[in-house]
GUDO-403967 format. One line per field, with one value per residue (C-alpha): residue number from 0; residue in three letters; x negated, y, z. Coordinates in nm, 3 decimals. Example, Ala and Ser with C-alpha at 12.3 -4.5 7.8 and 13.67 -1.06 7.14 Angstrom:
REM GUDO-403967
resi: [0; 1]
resn: [ala; ser]
xx: [-1.230; -1.367]
yy: [-0.450; -0.106]
zz: [0.780; 0.714]
//
This chain:
REM GUDO-403967
resi: [0; 1; 2; 3; 4; 5; 6; 7; 8; 9; 10; 11; 12; 13; 14; 15; 16; 17; 18; 19; 20; 21; 22; 23; 24; 25; 26; 27; 28; 29; 30; 31; 32; 33; 34; 35; 36; 37; 38; 39; 40; 41; 42; 43; 44; 45; 46; 47; 48; 49; 50; 51; 52; 53; 54; 55; 56; 57; 58; 59; 60; 61; 62; 63; 64; 65; 66; 67; 68; 69; 70; 71; 72; 73; 74; 75; 76; 77; 78; 79; 80; 81; 82; 83; 84; 85; 86; 87; 88; 89; 90; 91; 92; 93; 94; 95; 96; 97; 98; 99; 100; 101; 102; 103; 104; 105; 106; 107; 108; 109; 110; 111; 112; 113; 114; 115; 116; 117; 118; 119; 120; 121; 122; 123; 124; 125; 126; 127; 128; 129; 130; 131; 132; 133; 134; 135; 136; 137; 138; 139; 140; 141; 142; 143; 144; 145; 146; 147; 148; 149; 150; 151; 152; 153; 154; 155; 156; 157; 158; 159; 160; 161; 162; 163; 164; 165; 166; 167; 168; 169; 170; 171; 172; 173; 174; 175; 176; 177; 178; 179; 180; 181; 182; 183; 184; 185; 186; 187; 188; 189; 190; 191; 192; 193; 194; 195; 196; 197; 198; 199; 200; 201; 202; 203; 204; 205; 206; 207; 208; 209; 210; 211; 212; 213; 214; 215; 216; 217; 218; 219; 220; 221; 222; 223; 224; 225; 226; 227; 228; 229; 230; 231; 232; 233; 234; 235; 236; 237; 238; 239; 240; 241; 242; 243; 244; 245; 246; 247; 248; 249; 250; 251; 252; 253; 254; 255; 256; 257; 258; 259; 260; 261; 262; 263; 264; 265; 266; 267; 268; 269; 270; 271; 272; 273; 274; 275; 276; 277; 278; 279; 280; 281; 282; 283; 284; 285; 286; 287; 288; 289; 290; 291; 292; 293; 294; 295; 296; 297; 298; 299; 300; 301; 302; 303; 304; 305; 306; 307; 308; 309; 310; 311; 312; 313; 314; 315; 316; 317; 318; 319; 320; 321; 322; 323; 324; 325; 326; 327; 328; 329; 330; 331; 332; 333; 334; 335; 336; 337; 338; 339; 340; 341; 342; 343; 344; 345; 346; 347; 348; 349; 350; 351; 352; 353; 354; 355; 356; 357; 358; 359; 360; 361; 362; 363; 364; 365; 366; 367; 368; 369; 370; 371; 372; 373; 374; 375; 376; 377; 378; 379; 380; 381; 382; 383; 384; 385; 386]
resn: [unk; unk; unk; unk; unk; unk; unk; unk; unk; unk; unk; unk; unk; unk; unk; unk; unk; unk; unk; unk; unk; unk; unk; unk; unk; unk; unk; unk; unk; unk; unk; unk; unk; unk; unk; unk; unk; unk; unk; unk; unk; unk; unk; unk; unk; unk; unk; unk; unk; unk; unk; unk; unk; unk; unk; unk; unk; unk; unk; unk; unk; unk; unk; unk; unk; unk; unk; unk; unk; unk; unk; unk; unk; unk; unk; unk; unk; unk; unk; unk; unk; unk; unk; unk; unk; unk; unk; unk; unk; unk; unk; unk; unk; unk; unk; unk; unk; unk; unk; unk; unk; unk; unk; unk; unk; unk; unk; unk; unk; unk; unk; unk; unk; unk; unk; unk; unk; unk; unk; unk; unk; unk; unk; unk; unk; unk; unk; unk; unk; unk; unk; unk; unk; unk; unk; unk; unk; unk; unk; unk; unk; unk; unk; unk; unk; unk; unk; unk; unk; unk; unk; unk; unk; unk; unk; unk; unk; unk; unk; unk; unk; unk; unk; unk; unk; unk; unk; unk; unk; unk; unk; unk; unk; unk; unk; unk; unk; unk; unk; unk; unk; unk; unk; unk; unk; unk; unk; unk; unk; unk; unk; unk; unk; unk; unk; unk; unk; unk; unk; unk; unk; unk; unk; unk; unk; unk; unk; unk; unk; unk; unk; unk; unk; unk; unk; unk; unk; unk; unk; unk; unk; unk; unk; unk; unk; unk; unk; unk; unk; unk; unk; unk; unk; unk; unk; unk; unk; unk; unk; unk; unk; unk; unk; unk; unk; unk; unk; unk; unk; unk; unk; unk; unk; unk; unk; unk; unk; unk; unk; unk; unk; unk; unk; unk; unk; unk; unk; unk; unk; unk; unk; unk; unk; unk; unk; unk; unk; unk; unk; unk; unk; unk; unk; unk; unk; unk; unk; unk; unk; unk; unk; unk; unk; unk; unk; unk; unk; unk; unk; unk; unk; unk; unk; unk; unk; unk; unk; unk; unk; unk; unk; unk; unk; unk; unk; unk; unk; unk; unk; unk; unk; unk; unk; unk; unk; unk; unk; unk; unk; unk; unk; unk; unk; unk; unk; unk; unk; unk; unk; unk; unk; unk; unk; unk; unk; unk; unk; unk; unk; unk; unk; unk; unk; unk; unk; unk; unk; unk; unk; unk; unk; unk; unk; unk; unk; unk; unk; unk; unk; unk; unk; unk; unk; unk; unk; unk; unk; unk; unk; unk; unk; unk; unk; unk; unk; unk; unk]
xx: [-0.185; -0.297; -0.555; -0.757; -1.061; -1.310; -1.170; -1.180; -1.550; -1.586; -1.454; -1.798; -1.883; -1.554; -1.612; -1.958; -1.815; -1.530; -1.747; -1.995; -1.705; -1.579; -1.915; -1.917; -1.571; -1.508; -1.204; -0.966; -1.132; -1.486; -1.590; -1.941; -2.087; -1.770; -1.735; -2.102; -2.083; -1.772; -1.926; -2.242; -2.038; -1.843; -2.166; -2.284; -1.951; -1.984; -1.669; -1.650; -1.614; -1.653; -1.508; -1.612; -1.523; -1.149; -0.960; -1.306; -1.417; -1.179; -1.282; -1.107; -1.277; -1.163; -1.184; -1.086; -0.930; -0.985; -0.736; -0.584; -0.269; -0.110; -0.293; -0.198; -0.307; -0.408; -0.461; -0.660; -0.699; -1.044; -1.016; -1.031; -0.868; -0.992; -0.982; -1.245; -1.282; -1.256; -1.273; -1.620; -1.704; -2.065; -1.969; -1.779; -1.779; -2.114; -1.944; -1.788; -1.427; -1.378; -1.264; -1.082; -0.772; -0.533; -0.716; -0.813; -1.153; -0.968; -0.763; -1.082; -1.251; -0.946; -0.945; -1.319; -1.271; -0.997; -1.220; -1.507; -1.282; -1.114; -1.448; -1.578; -1.273; -1.103; -0.814; -0.566; -0.463; -0.492; -0.682; -0.691; -0.737; -0.876; -0.765; -0.981; -0.806; -0.916; -0.702; -0.401; -0.384; -0.395; -0.416; -0.216; -0.497; -0.245; -0.068; -0.398; -0.501; -0.165; -0.186; -0.533; -0.379; -0.506; -0.187; -0.209; -0.588; -0.611; -0.273; -0.148; 0.197; 0.268; 0.104; 0.086; -0.049; -0.072; -0.084; -0.191; 0.068; -0.055; 0.191; 0.365; 0.301; -0.036; -0.020; 0.343; 0.449; 0.733; 0.874; 1.208; 1.368; 1.425; 1.327; 1.066; 0.923; 1.053; 0.975; 0.794; 0.831; 0.674; 0.801; 0.615; 0.815; 0.657; 0.887; 0.802; 0.971; 0.830; 0.602; 0.565; 0.561; 0.743; 0.902; 1.073; 1.235; 1.491; 1.209; 1.105; 1.244; 1.151; 1.071; 1.094; 1.476; 1.497; 1.252; 1.425; 1.763; 1.621; 1.468; 1.792; 2.009; 1.792; 1.896; 2.251; 2.135; 2.116; 2.416; 2.656; 2.541; 2.444; 2.677; 2.651; 2.538; 2.246; 1.902; 1.713; 1.462; 1.404; 1.137; 0.990; 0.637; 0.465; 0.567; 0.303; 0.400; 0.274; -0.061; 0.006; 0.269; 0.357; 0.355; 0.644; 0.468; 0.497; 0.506; 0.520; 0.548; 0.667; 0.649; 0.861; 0.834; 1.133; 1.179; 1.444; 1.509; 1.728; 1.694; 2.041; 1.960; 1.618; 1.775; 2.047; 1.792; 1.583; 1.892; 2.024; 1.679; 1.657; 2.016; 1.978; 1.642; 1.730; 2.075; 1.934; 1.668; 1.936; 2.133; 1.830; 1.692; 1.360; 1.198; 1.089; 0.853; 0.921; 0.679; 0.854; 0.617; 0.742; 0.521; 0.506; 0.824; 0.991; 0.810; 1.056; 0.981; 1.104; 1.356; 1.217; 0.854; 0.934; 1.103; 0.808; 0.556; 0.750; 0.736; 0.359; 0.332; 0.525; 0.269; -0.004; 0.164; 0.454; 0.829; 0.897; 0.632; 0.776; 1.068; 1.175; 1.468; 1.279; 1.455; 1.289; 1.097; 1.039; 0.665; 0.538; 0.283; 0.131; 0.142; 0.490; 0.344; 0.208; 0.546; 0.710; 0.470; 0.493; 0.713; 0.558; 0.580; 0.425; 0.405; 0.306; 0.071; 0.088; -0.243; -0.116; -0.130; -0.339; -0.341; -0.107; -0.197; -0.354; -0.447; -0.809; -0.833; -0.713; -0.933; -0.847; -0.827; -1.092; -0.920; -0.642; -0.870; -0.868; -0.488; -0.458; -0.728; -0.556; -0.226; -0.384; -0.557; -0.250; -0.038; -0.267; -0.279; 0.101; 0.180; -0.081; -0.103; -0.390; -0.280]
yy: [1.800; 2.099; 1.931; 2.192; 2.275; 2.247; 1.908; 1.792; 1.877; 1.654; 1.348; 1.190; 1.233; 1.083; 0.792; 0.736; 0.742; 0.508; 0.253; 0.248; 0.173; -0.092; -0.271; -0.274; -0.384; -0.438; -0.568; -0.447; -0.243; -0.357; -0.092; 0.016; 0.071; 0.228; 0.468; 0.561; 0.631; 0.848; 1.039; 1.101; 1.239; 1.463; 1.606; 1.680; 1.841; 2.070; 2.009; 2.186; 1.886; 1.509; 1.281; 0.918; 0.592; 0.654; 0.323; 0.158; 0.282; 0.561; 0.921; 1.254; 1.549; 1.911; 2.190; 2.537; 2.791; 3.165; 3.242; 3.056; 2.858; 2.511; 2.182; 1.951; 1.586; 1.410; 1.037; 0.779; 0.413; 0.255; -0.123; -0.399; -0.743; -1.103; -1.187; -1.316; -1.058; -1.157; -0.815; -0.870; -0.499; -0.404; -0.250; -0.559; -0.660; -0.772; -0.958; -1.298; -1.325; -0.949; -0.691; -0.362; -0.513; -0.241; 0.075; 0.202; 0.280; 0.515; 0.669; 0.747; 0.897; 1.115; 1.253; 1.317; 1.505; 1.720; 1.777; 1.903; 2.149; 2.270; 2.311; 2.522; 2.744; 2.755; 2.936; 2.857; 2.975; 2.691; 2.365; 2.042; 1.719; 1.446; 1.109; 0.821; 0.516; 0.154; -0.161; -0.074; -0.422; -0.605; -0.470; -0.149; 0.103; 0.382; 0.281; 0.265; 0.613; 0.752; 0.567; 0.709; 1.054; 1.197; 1.395; 1.569; 1.592; 1.772; 1.951; 1.802; 1.932; 1.738; 1.452; 1.326; 1.025; 0.879; 0.520; 0.432; 0.245; 0.030; -0.001; 0.320; 0.566; 0.734; 1.057; 1.014; 1.057; 0.864; 0.925; 0.958; 1.136; 0.907; 0.542; 0.466; 0.131; -0.144; -0.263; -0.595; -0.868; -1.213; -1.534; -1.859; -2.170; -2.492; -2.795; -3.103; -3.442; -3.794; -3.935; -4.288; -4.527; -4.418; -4.764; -4.725; -4.381; -4.499; -4.516; -4.156; -3.805; -3.669; -3.292; -3.269; -3.277; -3.024; -2.790; -2.810; -2.747; -2.445; -2.299; -2.337; -2.202; -1.894; -1.775; -1.734; -1.437; -1.231; -1.387; -1.411; -1.186; -0.870; -0.602; -0.627; -0.264; -0.301; -0.430; -0.722; -0.987; -1.311; -1.516; -1.840; -1.828; -2.135; -2.487; -2.723; -3.075; -3.429; -3.599; -3.923; -4.095; -4.360; -4.152; -3.958; -3.660; -3.557; -3.189; -2.926; -2.553; -2.280; -1.903; -1.626; -1.258; -1.036; -0.692; -0.443; -0.070; 0.000; -0.088; -0.247; -0.485; -0.559; -0.658; -0.863; -1.066; -1.143; -1.259; -1.475; -1.619; -1.753; -1.876; -2.065; -2.221; -2.317; -2.444; -2.655; -2.793; -2.905; -3.070; -3.268; -3.350; -3.171; -2.901; -2.564; -2.286; -1.949; -1.661; -1.354; -1.064; -0.711; -0.552; -0.215; -0.004; 0.138; 0.421; 0.709; 1.037; 1.360; 1.504; 1.857; 1.741; 1.495; 1.767; 1.998; 1.727; 1.659; 2.030; 2.025; 1.708; 1.880; 2.160; 1.902; 1.652; 1.844; 1.830; 1.526; 1.320; 1.342; 1.140; 1.238; 0.995; 0.684; 0.467; 0.235; -0.088; -0.389; -0.339; -0.208; 0.053; 0.145; 0.511; 0.461; 0.511; 0.851; 0.950; 0.842; 1.074; 1.374; 1.482; 1.429; 1.233; 0.942; 0.926; 0.678; 0.793; 0.603; 0.474; 0.318; -0.042; -0.295; -0.584; -0.538; -0.463; -0.752; -0.930; -1.049; -0.863; -0.531; -0.224; 0.136; 0.367; 0.634; 0.875; 0.912; 1.042; 1.409; 1.401; 1.273; 1.510; 1.804; 1.709; 1.709; 2.042; 2.214; 2.084; 2.250; 2.577; 2.582; 2.480; 2.709; 3.013; 3.247; 3.593]
zz: [-2.038; -1.823; -1.604; -1.417; -1.632; -1.348; -1.251; -1.614; -1.607; -1.301; -1.489; -1.547; -1.179; -1.065; -1.302; -1.152; -0.800; -0.890; -1.063; -0.773; -0.541; -0.781; -0.771; -0.389; -0.270; 0.099; 0.285; 0.552; 0.828; 0.752; 0.500; 0.612; 0.264; 0.128; 0.421; 0.412; 0.039; 0.079; 0.369; 0.166; -0.123; 0.116; 0.257; -0.096; -0.178; 0.123; 0.323; 0.659; 0.889; 0.857; 1.125; 1.084; 1.258; 1.268; 1.260; 1.253; 0.911; 0.817; 0.757; 0.803; 0.632; 0.656; 0.399; 0.519; 0.286; 0.257; 0.533; 0.824; 0.773; 0.806; 0.754; 0.466; 0.467; 0.145; 0.172; -0.026; 0.067; 0.030; 0.081; -0.181; -0.213; -0.165; -0.538; -0.783; -1.059; -1.427; -1.596; -1.744; -1.714; -1.651; -1.315; -1.196; -0.831; -0.696; -0.409; -0.483; -0.379; -0.344; -0.597; -0.632; -0.788; -0.674; -0.777; -0.434; -0.584; -0.822; -0.541; -0.349; -0.656; -0.727; -0.374; -0.386; -0.713; -0.560; -0.257; -0.470; -0.652; -0.331; -0.151; -0.441; -0.490; -0.147; -0.313; -0.038; 0.308; 0.554; 0.582; 0.382; 0.576; 0.351; 0.491; 0.365; 0.503; 0.550; 0.553; 0.342; 0.190; 0.522; 0.873; 0.855; 0.862; 0.813; 1.132; 1.321; 1.204; 1.315; 1.645; 1.702; 1.676; 1.348; 1.289; 1.625; 1.643; 1.309; 1.336; 1.008; 0.917; 0.597; 0.408; 0.048; -0.138; -0.488; -0.614; -0.966; -1.172; -1.462; -1.749; -1.652; -1.937; -1.900; -1.703; -1.602; -1.238; -1.076; -0.729; -0.556; -0.263; 0.033; 0.036; -0.228; -0.113; 0.112; 0.461; 0.462; 0.725; 0.716; 0.874; 0.938; 1.031; 1.160; 1.153; 1.360; 1.336; 1.385; 1.121; 1.005; 0.710; 0.396; 0.378; 0.717; 0.721; 0.978; 1.232; 1.159; 1.179; 0.841; 0.839; 0.460; 0.424; 0.707; 0.538; 0.200; 0.365; 0.548; 0.232; 0.038; 0.316; 0.369; 0.023; 0.150; 0.357; 0.038; -0.135; 0.162; 0.448; 0.258; 0.125; -0.253; -0.292; -0.050; -0.148; 0.003; -0.096; 0.094; -0.085; 0.045; -0.092; 0.054; 0.158; 0.298; 0.401; 0.354; 0.290; 0.102; -0.113; 0.145; 0.465; 0.612; 0.769; 1.129; 1.054; 0.780; 0.748; 0.518; 0.508; 0.362; 0.278; 0.356; 0.192; 0.301; 0.334; 0.637; 1.009; 1.000; 0.715; 0.863; 1.197; 1.028; 0.830; 1.136; 1.328; 1.044; 0.973; 1.328; 1.328; 1.000; 1.079; 1.435; 1.337; 1.054; 1.287; 1.531; 1.250; 1.130; 1.475; 1.430; 1.637; 1.499; 1.589; 1.424; 1.404; 1.266; 1.217; 1.159; 0.895; 0.727; 0.756; 0.446; 0.269; 0.291; 0.117; 0.268; 0.021; 0.011; -0.005; -0.283; -0.488; -0.431; -0.524; -0.845; -0.933; -0.890; -1.098; -1.379; -1.378; -1.434; -1.668; -1.818; -1.744; -1.961; -1.785; -1.432; -1.301; -0.950; -0.929; -1.029; -0.773; -0.526; -0.539; -0.318; -0.278; 0.056; 0.164; 0.498; 0.397; 0.542; 0.890; 0.792; 0.649; 0.974; 1.160; 0.924; 0.631; 0.291; -0.030; -0.216; -0.595; -0.863; -1.141; -1.467; -1.601; -1.924; -2.050; -1.863; -1.618; -1.323; -0.965; -0.770; -1.094; -1.133; -1.466; -1.326; -1.366; -1.282; -1.584; -1.518; -1.757; -1.501; -1.225; -1.339; -1.347; -0.991; -0.866; -1.037; -0.876; -0.530; -0.592; -0.737; -0.452; -0.197; -0.387; -0.428; -0.069; 0.090; -0.141; -0.062; 0.039]
//
């Protein structure tokens, strides 16, 4: 596997960086230790500019090549998850209820490794903008960075990112042209009836039958309102109602996650969700309050940039280890906002067998860091060849 020799030599350093980050997880936009650590490493590396405090705790660092040219953005997310870690590793989280269960510590280490190589060699014509982003898991830090104008401020013309993929073969890259990951919307429904004694239901308006009817009927959106060749998920993930075995509750609530790929399907689901819930409420004599939040948009790769990124990945991992028509999945990513602002591509990098993402036993495979860092470095050198 032709990892860049200099980056292979940086593997112990990337491992040290990654495991420090793993021990000190922070959530959402509040990443003071993480951001300070990354900024300190960037100063040691010798990048040309460091801009801190973007989207609260995000960082944009610039590395200038040997000649002038376009600006390429490379993104890594830095935030952790509110999970209690059970890995048992000696660098496990030192903060109860927080852990790097999605590998953002590895993403950050990979980008730092690429940054060190690029700052040493500068074998490109243009500028690299290193985008260290907060709040991917919750809060939409990618959207905030875009809204704060990073693309315009730093004249970024295209943007790329990687996500580790446990249980994808080690060193393999998967991506696709067009939609790669879904849009995610979330709905909360509060149902209010009239509570009372379980022995006298005729004196009550029971919210439970209404809620169960709503949950069942919402599944008809996929089975009866969607063209069979389109893709959609409507999953009710929580139902909370009742307090005792002899009390009909006054109120209850449920929530759902909705995953789709096109604006048309997204709009159809929102419309049918309201119609079904409100119609069922009227039939059962209860009142409802719906909060329907639009979340991350679909992650859509630019076709040309995805093909180019796959070519670069083949140089690093070999032609048999890269699949550029891997299809799409129902997960969501706020890198989508960056791809809405600029053409680019997002890829998955296989890290081999292990616990899945967001699992309390998950741990990033440090052996994958030189592969990801080499991909970033080769991408810059190929896209911005030095004259």
